[in-house]
C-alpha positions in Angstrom: 8.4 29.7 45.3 6.6 31.6 48.1 5.3 30.7 51.6 1.6 30.7 52.5 2.1 34.2 54.0 3.2 35.5 50.6 6.9 35.7 51.3 9.2 35.5 48.3 12.9 35.7 47.6 14.0 36.6 44.0 17.6 36.0 43.1 18.9 38.0 40.2 20.7 36.3 37.3 23.2 37.2 36.1 25.0 38.4 39.3 28.5 38.2 40.8 31.7 37.6 39.0 32.1 38.9 35.4 34.7 37.7 32.9 37.1 40.6 33.7 37.0 39.9 37.5 37.4 36.2 37.0 40.4 36.8 34.8 42.0 39.2 37.2 41.6 36.9 40.3 42.9 33.9 38.4 45.8 35.9 37.2 47.0 36.6 40.7 46.4 32.9 41.7 48.4 31.6 38.8 51.2 34.1 39.4 51.4 32.8 42.9 51.5 29.2 41.6 54.2 30.1 39.1 56.5 32.4 41.1 55.6 31.6 44.7 54.9 34.4 47.2 55.2 37.2 47.5 53.5 38.5 44.4 52.7 42.3 44.6 49.5 43.7 43.3 49.0 47.5 42.7 45.7 48.5 44.3 43.0 46.0 45.0 42.9 43.5 42.2 39.1 43.8 42.2 37.0 45.9 44.6 36.0 43.2 47.1 37.6 42.9 50.5 36.9 39.1 50.8 38.7 38.4 47.5 41.6 40.6 48.6 41.9 38.9 52.0 41.8 35.4 50.4 44.6 36.3 48.1 46.6 37.9 50.9 46.4 34.6 52.8 48.0 32.9 49.7 50.9 35.4 49.7 49.7 38.4 47.6 50.9 41.8 48.9 48.6 44.7 47.9 50.2 48.1 47.6 48.9 51.5 46.7 51.9 52.6 44.6 54.9 51.0 42.9 57.4 52.6 45.2 56.3 50.1 47.8 57.4 47.2 45.5 61.0 46.1 45.8 63.1 46.6 42.6 63.0 43.6 40.3 59.8 42.1 41.9 56.7 40.8 40.2 53.7 43.1 40.2 50.2 42.6 38.9 48.2 45.6 37.7 44.5 45.5 38.8 41.5 44.9 36.6 40.8 48.6 36.7 43.8 49.5 34.5 46.7 51.9 34.9 48.0 55.0 33.1 51.0 55.0 30.8 53.0 56.7 33.6 52.6 53.7 35.8 53.9 51.4 33.1 56.8 53.7 32.6 57.6 53.7 36.4 57.5 49.9 36.4 60.0 49.8 33.6 62.3 52.3 35.3 62.3 50.2 38.4 62.9 46.9 36.5 59.6 45.4 37.8 58.2 42.3 36.1 54.6 43.3 35.3 51.5 41.3 34.6 48.7 43.4 33.3 45.3 42.1 34.5 43.4 45.1 33.2 39.9 44.0 32.1 39.9 43.9 28.2 36.8 46.1 28.2 38.7 48.8 30.1 41.7 48.4 27.8 39.3 49.1 24.9 38.4 52.4 26.5 42.1 53.2 26.8 42.5 52.5 23.1 39.6 54.8 22.3 41.1 57.6 24.4 44.4 57.4 22.5 42.6 57.4 19.2 40.4 60.4 20.0 43.4 62.3 21.3 45.4 61.4 18.2 42.6 62.9 16.1 42.8 66.1 18.2 39.5 65.7 20.0 38.8 67.0 23.5 37.5 64.0 25.4 34.8 64.2 28.1 35.3 61.3 30.5 32.2 60.4 32.4 33.1 58.9 35.7 34.0 59.3 39.4 37.0 61.3 40.5 39.6 59.1 42.3 38.4 55.8 40.9 41.3 53.8 39.6 39.7 53.1 36.3 39.2 56.9 35.7 42.7 57.7 36.7 44.1 55.1 34.3 42.0 56.2 31.4 42.6 59.9 32.0 46.3 59.2 32.1 46.3 58.2 28.5 46.0 61.8 27.4 45.6 64.1 30.5 45.9 67.3 28.4 42.9 66.3 26.3 40.6 64.6 28.9 38.2 66.4 31.1 36.3 64.5 33.9 32.5 64.9 34.0 31.0 63.4 37.1 27.4 64.2 36.4 25.1 66.2 34.1 25.5 69.1 36.5 29.2 69.4 35.5 28.5 69.9 31.8 27.7 73.6 32.0 31.3 74.3 33.2 33.1 72.3 30.6 35.5 74.3 28.4 36.8 72.8 25.1 39.0 74.1 22.4 36.7 73.4 19.5 32.9 72.6 20.2 32.8 70.7 16.9 35.6 68.3 18.0 34.4 66.8 21.3 34.0 63.1 22.1 32.9 61.2 25.2 34.0 58.1 27.0 32.9 56.6 30.3 34.0 54.5 33.3 32.7 51.0 32.6 30.9 50.5 35.9 28.5 53.4 36.0 24.7 53.4 36.0 23.6 53.0 32.4 20.6 55.3 32.7 22.5 58.1 34.5 25.4 57.9 32.0 23.1 58.3 29.0 21.4 61.2 30.7 24.8 62.9 31.1 25.6 62.1 27.4 22.4 63.8 26.3 23.2 66.8 28.4 26.6 67.0 26.8 25.0 66.7 23.4 22.8 69.6 24.1 25.9 71.7 24.7 27.9 70.1 21.8 25.6 68.9 19.1 28.4 67.4 17.1 29.5 65.2 20.0 31.3 62.1 18.8 30.2 58.8 20.4 32.7 56.0 21.1 32.5 53.2 18.5 30.6 51.0 21.0 28.8 51.6 24.3 31.5 51.7 27.0 29.3 50.6 29.9 30.4 47.0 30.1 28.1 44.1 29.3 28.3 42.8 32.9 27.3 46.1 34.4 24.4 46.5 32.1 23.2 42.9 32.6 23.4 43.2 36.4 21.5 46.5 36.4 18.8 45.0 34.1 18.5 42.0 36.4 18.1 44.2 39.5 15.5 46.3 37.7 13.5 43.2 37.2 13.6 41.9 40.8 13.0 45.4 42.2 9.5 45.9 40.6 7.6 44.5 43.5 10.3 44.1 46.1 10.0 45.4 49.7 13.7 45.0 50.1 16.7 44.4 47.7 20.0 43.2 49.2 23.1 43.9 47.1 26.2 41.9 48.1 29.3 43.9 47.4 32.0 46.1 48.9 31.6 49.8 49.5 34.4 50.7 47.1 32.8 48.7 44.3 31.2 51.3 42.0 29.0 48.7 40.2 27.7 47.4 43.6 26.9 50.8 44.8 25.1 51.6 41.6 22.9 48.4 42.0 21.5 49.8 45.2 20.6 53.0 43.4 19.1 51.2 40.5 17.0 49.1 42.8 15.5 52.1 44.6 14.9 53.9 41.2 12.9 50.9 39.9 10.4 50.1 42.7 12.3 48.7 45.7 10.9 50.1 48.9 14.4 49.7 50.5 17.8 48.5 49.4 21.0 47.9 51.3 24.6 46.9 50.3 26.4 44.4 52.5 29.8 42.8 52.2 28.4 39.5 53.6 25.6 38.1 55.7 27.2 39.3 58.9 26.2 42.9 58.0 22.5 42.0 57.7 20.2 43.6 60.3 17.1 42.0 61.6 15.2 45.2 61.7 15.4 45.6 57.9 13.0 42.7 57.6 10.2 44.0 59.7 7.0 43.7 57.6 9.0 42.6 54.5 7.4 40.0 52.3 9.4 40.2 49.1 13.2 40.2 49.1 15.4 40.6 46.0 19.1 39.5 46.2 21.9 40.3 43.8 25.6 40.9 43.9 28.2 43.1 42.2 30.6 42.0 39.5 33.5 41.3 41.9 31.6 39.2 44.4 32.2 35.5 44.9 29.1 33.4 44.9 29.6 31.9 48.4 28.9 35.4 49.9 25.5 35.4 48.1 24.8 31.9 49.5 25.5 33.2 53.0 22.8 35.8 52.5 20.4 33.2 51.2 21.1 31.0 54.3 20.4 33.9 56.6 17.0 34.4 54.8 16.2 30.7 55.1 17.0 30.8 58.8 14.6 33.7 59.2 11.6 32.1 57.6 12.0 33.1 54.0 11.5 30.5 51.2 14.0 29.1 48.8 15.0 31.8 46.3 13.6 31.8 42.8 16.1 32.8 40.1 15.0 35.6 37.7 17.0 35.3 34.5 17.3 38.3 32.3 20.5 37.5 30.3 22.9 34.7 29.6 26.7 35.3 29.9 29.3 33.0 28.3 32.2 35.4 27.7 35.6 34.3 28.9 38.8 36.3 28.7 42.2 34.7 28.2 44.8 35.3 30.9 47.4 38.0 30.2 49.7 36.8 27.4 52.9 37.4 29.4 51.5 35.0 32.1 50.1 32.4 29.7 53.5 32.0 28.0 55.4 31.3 31.3 52.7 29.0 32.6 53.0 26.9 29.4 56.8 26.8 29.7 56.5 25.8 33.4 53.8 23.2 32.6 51.3 24.7 34.9 47.7 24.4 33.8 
């Protein structure tokens, strides 16, 4: 709905938690229920500071590396995945591990191993330093070359131009990734594609939804943390698809009154690791500043649910914890 002065608020759907994030967060919660605190988590379980803080309050301890985890303790691996070297280190230190890697990321790891076994050089499209990229690259570091953008392609060196495959970080901009793939294909015409598109369904759906609400938006607000790749991409997608301005905020406390000067149409969305209450906080701010009730713009339906890690499911059943 809109006000008589033409103000509108468009709320993207889908937005927020995806199946992989939901699974990862519940994994830590259930591990705390089962074992009691502390439960250690390598890296942020998902890239959202509010989620991390809430789990810390329950007794989760987040660490950067396994050497911070006492020998014999329980450690959860984050949704972004880890390399085989991290699994090996955990075994060497007798750590009880629960792997909360998103199944869609695990799929990319499988593809990396398969391509490497078939003696392909693998071009991994992604951001240097991102946990997901580090985990995937660790599957076959001698075969994988990181490509951060189409500008990197000219400098890529491979052993055999006819045996090159590509993979990607799952949370990238769909459009930018395909631009990079096409640039790689110009260089290596026999480039082998992964068996399915590696950009995850949730990333694609959230980007498509933000494209829709950005067409006539004066301002698009993206709720998400700064280290969330998919949240940062949503701001870029909004600006590329018609939004006059777009800002990322962790929560409503970061909104600035001056952003709304002269604004009539506001779009709101959130990244895949964002709890819905943070979005509601933004909508409450808008309502308090004279904007109407948001109208949802649906571009896709999501019903996918991932089962909890099998090692956790088994012990929860044995302990009678639902």
